[in-house]
N, C-alpha and C positions, 0 to 999 in steps of 0.2 A: 155488729158484729166486723171484722176484723177482716181485713183485704188486704194482704203484704203486695211486695214486688216476685213475681215468678220467676222463680232460675234453674229452667230443663234442661234438658237435653238438644230438643229440638225447639223450642221457642222460649228467647231468654228477652225478658222485659228489663231494664235498664234502669240504675238508679245515678243521680250526679253530682258530682263529690268537686266542689268547686274551692278552689284553697289558696290561690294569690288572690293578692287586692289589684287593679287595673282600672279604677273607676268606671265610668260610666257607659253604660253599655244599652242597645236601643231594648225598650221593653219587647216582649211578644205580645198580641192581643191578647194572644191563648193557654198563657201560662206565666206561673211565678218567676219573672226575668232574672238573669244573675249577674251583677253589680260589681263584682268581688267578694274577696273574703280572708281572716288573718290561719286562714291552714297553711301548716307547714314552714308558715315564723314564727320566732321570738317573740315572745309572752312574757311579762312580769309578773302577769296572772291569770289564773284561767276565765273562760268568757263564762258567763252564765246567766245572761239575757239577753235580747233582742226585741225590735221595734220595727214596724214596718211604715217607710215614707207615705201620708196618704193618699198620692197620688201613684201608688205601687213602681217607682220607677228606681227605689233605693230603698234602704234599711240603715239601723245603725245596730251595733252588738256594743255590748256593757261587758266590760272586765269586774272582777270581784276587791278590783283596788280602783273602781271608780274610770277607770280608765275608757274612753269613746269611740268608737272606730266606725267612723262612714262612709257610703258608698254610693253611688248614683247620686239621685235628687235631695238624698238625704244630707244635710247640711252640718256644718260643725259648729256646737253654741258653747262647747265648753266640758268639762269634766271634772271626777274628782281623781284622777289621776294623777300621782305625787302628793297628795295633802294626806296628812294623820287620820285617821278613819278611826272611831270608836267601835264599829261595828263593820262586817264584811259590806258590798252591794251583793244584794241577791236579784233585781231585778229594774228595770226601767220599760218607762209608757212613752208615745208619743204624743204632742200636741195634737191636737185633730186638725189645724193649721199648717201643720209639716213645718212648723219654725218654729221649733223650742222641742223639749224632754226632761222628764222626771225622771230621776233614779230612787231607789228607795234599797235601803240596809236594814239588815237582821234586828237591828234595835227599831224599825221602824223611822227613822231619820230619812228625813221627802232632801235630793239635791233636785232646782229646779234652773233653767237653762232657757237660753232663748224669750220664748211666749210664755213659755209654759210658767206659770203665776205660782207662787207658791199657797198654800190652803191651810196649812199645821202638817204637823208630823207625832209620832208616839215615840220620837226619840226623846230619850230620855227620861220616857218613862216606865215603870217597874211593867211588866210583860210575863204573860203566865206562858207563852211560847213564841219562838222567835217569827219573824214577818217573813214571808216565801216569797212573797209577790205583789204586784200591783194592776192598775184598770185605771183609767183615763175616762170622765165624763165626756160623755161624747162632744157637747158645748164648749169644753176647753177648762172651764170653769172649778174645776175638783176633781178626785180622785178616790179611788180604795183601794184599800192597803188587804192583807186577806195573811192573815200567822198558819202555823203550821196545826193548832187545835182549831182550826173554820174560824177563829175570831176576825170580824170583820172592822175596818177603821173606816170612819168616811167620813169626806171634808169637803168645802168649801159646797156646790153642787151637785158633788153626790149623794143619794139618797139611801138611809139605812134601810135594807128590804128582810134582812132576819140574816142568820150566823149560826154556824154549828160548834161554835164558843162552849165548850162547856157540858156539851154532850158529850158520853163514850165514843169514841172512833176506830175503829177496825185498824185505820192505817194512817198515816198525818196528810195537812193538806198541804200540796207543792204550787198550787197555782189556780188561777181564777182569771175571768172572762167577764166583759161587762156586753149587757144585752144593747145594742146599737141605737134604740132608743132612751137608753139613760136610766131605764127602771127595772132594773133588777140587772140580775149576776149571775156566773154558774162559780162553785168551784168544786177541784178534782184532787182524790186524795192521791197514794202512790199507789192503791190498788186497781186503778180507778173504779172507784165509787162518784158519784155527780152530784153534788147537793147546789138545787138551783134557788132561788127566789127570786120575789115579785114578776116582773112577764116572762122572765129567761127560763122558754119551756123543756120538761125534762123531754128527751129523747132515744138516752139509751144510756149506758155505763157499763163498765165493764169489773164494777165491783161483786166481788164472790166468785168471778170464775179464773182461772190458773192463767197467768201471764209469765210470759219466755223473762220480761226484763220490767224492773218497776215504771210505771206513768210518772214522766217527771215535767209535762203542760199541756199546756190545752190552749186554742183558739176558734173564737166564736167567729162563725159564717154569715159573712156579712150581711143576710138578710134575719137574720134572725132566726130562722127557723131550725139551726143545728149549729155542729161544734165538731170539732176534731181533737182527740187525743195523740199524747208521744209518749213514747216507751226511750226507754234511753238506748235499746238497739235501733232507732228509729221506726219500729213501730209505729203506723197509725191504724187509729179508730173512729171510724166516721161513721159521725149517728147524724141523721136527718141533713145530710147531706153529702157532697160527690167525695168519690175517690181518686186520687189521683198520683199516689203511687205513692214508696216508703223505702226504708233501707231497713228496711226488718229483714234477716239474714243475711245479710252482708254482712263482713269483716271491715269492719271500723277503725281509724286512726285515733279517736277518744269516741266518748260517748256521747249521744244528744240531751241537752240541758234546756232546751226551752224551743221555739216554735213561733210562727208569725204567720197569720192569713194575708192571701193579696187580699187587696180593699175592694176591685170588683170581682172575688169571690170566685177567680179564674186559676187560683191553685193558695201553694205553698211554699213556706222556707223552713226550713229544719237546720238548729244549730249544733254544731259540734264544740265540744269543750274548748277544742280549739282555735275557733274561730271558724272552721269549715262551715260553708254554706251547703245544703243540698236544695237545689230547687227545684216544685214537683209543676204541674207537669214536664218531659224532657222531649228536647225534639229529636231525641234518640232514636236510629234505626231498628225494628225488629230483628232478630238475628234468628234466620232456620241454621241448623246443626245438623250437618251429617258426615259416618265416617268415609275415607276415603280410602283409607290403607289401617292395618290393625295386627298384630303379631308383631312388632317393630324393637328392635334393639336401639331403644334411645336415638334416636333421629335429630339428629343437631342442628344440622341446618338446608336449607330449601330454596332453589334456586329454577324457574324456568328460562331456555332457550328461546329464541326467536321465534322456534318452529311452535312454539306453546308446550313444552316439553319439560313435565318435572321432575328435577331432579333433587337425590337428596341425599346424604352421607347417614351411616347410623354409627357413631361414636365406637361399640366394641367389639363389632365385630370386625369394619373398616370394609367396611361392602358399602359400594356405590352403585345406586339403582335408579333408573327411569321408572314411570310412571307414561306408557304406550300405546293408544288405541284402548286405553282404559282398562289395562292389565300392566300389573309392576314388570320388571325386565331389571337383573343384576348386570351390570355392567363391567365392574370389576371390582376384585375383594384386594387389601392390600394388605401383605403377611409384615411388614419391618415397623409396624407401627409398636409405641409402647405405649399399655395398656393399664392405666393403676390412675387411682380416687378420680383426679375431671381430666386426666388427659385420652388422646385418642383421635379415630378421625372427625374433622371438627367441624371447620367452617367451609362453604360453598361463594364462590362468586362467581356468574356466567358473563363472560367479557361482550361489551354492547354490543364488539362487530362479530359474535358467534356465526353469523350468517356467512361472513368469508373468512375466518379462522378457526372455527370450529371450541375454542378453546375454553375454558373455565380454569377456576381455579382451586384449589385446597387445602384448609390445614392440618396437618398430621403433627403426631408428636411419634419421631423418629427412634430408634432403637439399634445398638450395637450387637449383636449377641442378645441378654436378655436386659441389659443396663441400658435407661433413659441418656440419650444425649443430646438433644433439642427440639422444638418445635420449628418446622419448617411450612414454608407454602409453596407448594408444589406449581407448576403448569402441566394440565389433561388437555390432549384430544379427545373428544366425540366423534367417531368417523360419523359420515352421513348413512343414514340407517338405525341410529341410536342402537346397534348391538351391542357395544362394548365401548371401552376407555383406556387410552392407553398412557401410561403416567409419564409426562417426560421430566426433564432436570428439576430443583427446586430453585426458583429465583431466588429466595428470603432465607437463610438458615441464621441456628444462632443464637434465635428467640428462648432464651431459657426456659427448662423442662422441670430441673431437680426431682420429688416423686412424683410428678403428678398434679399435685395443691397447684393453683390460680392459672390454667393453662387455656388460659380465654385466649381462642384467636379468630377472632371476626373479618374474614372480611366483604368490606363492598366497595364499589367502581364509584365514584364522582361523575358530573357533568366534566368536567378536566380530561376525563378521559384518564385520569390515573389510578390506581389500585390501594385503600387505605386499608389497612389491617389494626383491628385494635387487640391489646396483645395483656397477659395478667403478668403479676411479677413475681410470679415461680414459689413466693411464700417464702421470699428473701432479701430480707431488709432491707438492704442498697440498691433495689434494681430499679426501683422505680425512679428514684432523681439521679441516680445517673445516667450523664448522657451516653453515654459507652456502651451503656446496656442497650438490646432491646427489651426487655423486660418492662412492665408498668408501664406500656408507651399507647400510641396512635400512631401509627407507619404510612407515609406515604412515598410510593414508591413509582418507576416505571413499570410496567404490567410487559412489553418485553423485554427489561433485562436485567428487573430487581433493584436495580440504581436508586437513588435518591431522585425524588423527582422534582424537576427544575422550581425554584422558587421555594424551596424546604426553609423551613428558618437558621439551620446549622449548618445546612452542606450536606447532612448526612438526611436517610432515613425517620429520623424523629419529626417527628409534626407537634407532637405535644408531648409533654414526660406528666412524672407524678399520680400516674393511675394505680389503682392497685390491682383491677381484677376488671378489663371491658370484656363486657358480653357482649354488646351489641353495636352495629353504627347503623344510623339512616339518614340518609339526606334530602332535607328538606325542598319536596319539587319547586320552583321557578325561585330558589334563594341560593346564597350563597355558604349554606347555613348546616354544615356538616351536627349529627347530634351524636354522643356517645350513651351506650347505656353501661350502670356499672357497677358489681356487688360491691357494698361493704361488707364492713364482721360481722357482729349480732348488730350494727342499727347501718341508720344512713346509707343508704345504698342513692346511688345518684344518676341523673342526668344530665348531660352537660351540655353545653352549643361548645365545638373545638376553635380556639383561639391558634393560630399558626404563632408558635413557640412557647405557647403558656404554661404555667407549672398547675400542677391539679391538685396540688397539697399535700399528696400521700407521701409518709414518711415515716417507716416503721423500725424506726432503730434507739434503743441497741438492741443487735437479736431480731428476732422479729415480734414487736411489741404492737398489737393490734390493739391498743388501749388509746392510742393515740386519734387524734381527731381525721377522718377519714378527710377532709380537709384543710389541715392548720394554719388559720390566718396569723396567729401569733407567730410562726415559724416562718411564713413566708406570706407577707400581708399583702401582696400582690398577688395570688394564688386565686386562678382563677373559681367562682363559687359558682354553683350547681344551680340551675334553674330548676329543679324539683331535687328532694332528699325525701327517704322513707322516713327520715326519725327512728326510732324502736321501737316492732323487732323491724328483724328485715325484712323484705319481703324477695328477695333475691330478684332482680329483674334480668332479663334474660335478651333474648333475639328480640327485635321491632322492626317495624315499616311504617312510613306516611299512607294514610289511606287517602284513592282520591279515587273522584265520582261522587256527583250527585246523589246519586242513589243510596251514600253514606248519610246524606243528612246533615246535620250538626257536626257526626265525626266527619267529614267531607276536610282532607287535610288537616287531620290528629295525625297523632302518634300512638300505634298500637305496640304493646308492649306484654312480652308473655315474662311471666312468672314464677317461679319454680314455688319458693318455701312457700311465699303467698297464693298458687294454686288459682290465680286468676289472668285473666286479660287485662291490663289496664288500658284506657284508650286516656290521652295525654292532650288539651287545646291549647296552642299557645297563642300567641301574639305576636305581630310580625316582628319586633324585636326580641323573640325567644322567650318572653316573660311566660309563667304559666297561669293560663287562666284556669281550667276544670281540669277533674277529673271522671271519668267512667269507670266503674268496675263489673263487668260478665262473665262468661265463662268461667264459672268457680266450680263444675263440676265434672271435671276431666281430670282431677289430678294436677302435677308438677306439670307446667304448660314450659320447653325450652322456645322456639323460633318462632316469630309470625311475617307470614311474607305475602303482598298480595298476589295474584296472579292476573295473567293477561283476562282472565274474565270478571275482572273486578270485583271477585270475592277473594277472603283472606283465609290463605292455608296456613292453621298450626301443627304445628308438633308437638306432644307429650312426649315428659322425661322421667317414666314412672319404674325404668325397669323392669327386669324380669321377663323380658320377649314378652309384655301388656303392653307396648307403647302404637302409638295410633297419628294418623294425621288427618287430622280433622278439616272440613271445609267448613266456613260459617261465609253464609249468601244475607245482604242485608234488605229488610222490605220497609 
């Protein structure tokens, strides 16, 4: 029976996608812990297999070139990375004492490290089919190898209990697992068929049933009473044992290639070809979603006043609205906007001193007649009673607009009381690196005057430069870290931690050459490196906010980012230095998501960006 993570409108179960190595973390007693991964980092060769540390507090990953990556309590004992191999590595197994491991190649060659002894191999022998996996004998004094035709090779104390070699198979064998008592094993085929031998019981299979994606591996329950099968999309099939979650139905950066079970039976890990780790079960909250408003016209940004009133802009209509006593109220409509492509009525920030000054700040593209002039940040006043809004003078002008492309304009206040503004490069090749241009920058200004904030690195409004199209800004509570969220071209959306005077490395010249790197370290070796990059394809990451409150469980302190092209909400967790720990994908049923803002009630408010007056603002409540 298959059970997958449910992704619905009212109740959303989540899957954890962990992507950056950060070393050991405390293991949860009720789950397979996350200890780090290679996801999002450059690899010399794809990841092909994994093994769990016997204490459950770490794991090893192995690449096809024999490189080994160790996390948590899993020590490093050597690797074949950088050595000439006659055949690629296809799998690994851990020594039961946790002080060594074996790697196996497709020609049956075995590489042993640490306490893992060498007991023989099929390397150099003629094989009818390539080796696809291995399993260690529980006493650590032997191992089995499995071939794609179901043949089994046994060495040392590992007994031979049967094989499918020589039998007609409907699908190739892709993996194996050993019975915990060492007196049997299972083989699994890509169609989900199970072959059991010795004491390994048959608990069910997917053989003969339709699959969304092929099976790529299996893992045995520590009790020996059941097993899990995993498909390349991360779908999990559990037989005779508990189901803890899966990534089936979610969009993945790379296909799943292997799995390993927690030695205590409390969960399992799934492994992506890019080295990303999926740990189950997660401690993420269950999210309940309700619609607050619908029929909107691309609600670009939102903000809450000190009175708890939700304000929001609509890009194409130029409408500023408020939710007052549960009802939508139009406060003002702008008539001098330039609306084309990505331009219009955009970012909104509420002054922290709103109670006394009633001020908000809104970005808009400005036109003179029918032609574009620039993008401006206007100061607005919302009189008491929230029945109207009055636009004052612009405090920032001259942000380039071109024909409306790359007009990201997201204002946010920092704890320093200054107004930070993320801008786009207007698809103009020289904007990002030109310190005299306000395009492709993060600005920091005095909200009272629009003048450069004190302490700015160049004495101008520019705080950081070299950006393509900043779509989100979020200050991390309790720190001095401002995060930016940015669109890449057809690849490499980025999240960055801003640094005074830093160059983010975007320089699309000559003309507007979008084939250049998002962060060009060859041209700018000291450029600021992203703390996360999407790779390819782009997700079109947009507005984000840091979640706060114990009700968010493992999301407390994480950055929630709306994704347009990705049609999802991604929740990123970072360590204190701003290094990425994990990602979670959710809210995949609402189309393009534009902005995410936490309300004073602790809930998350998310706006969609699907167009045709079919957009909505939804309220996400954790439990």
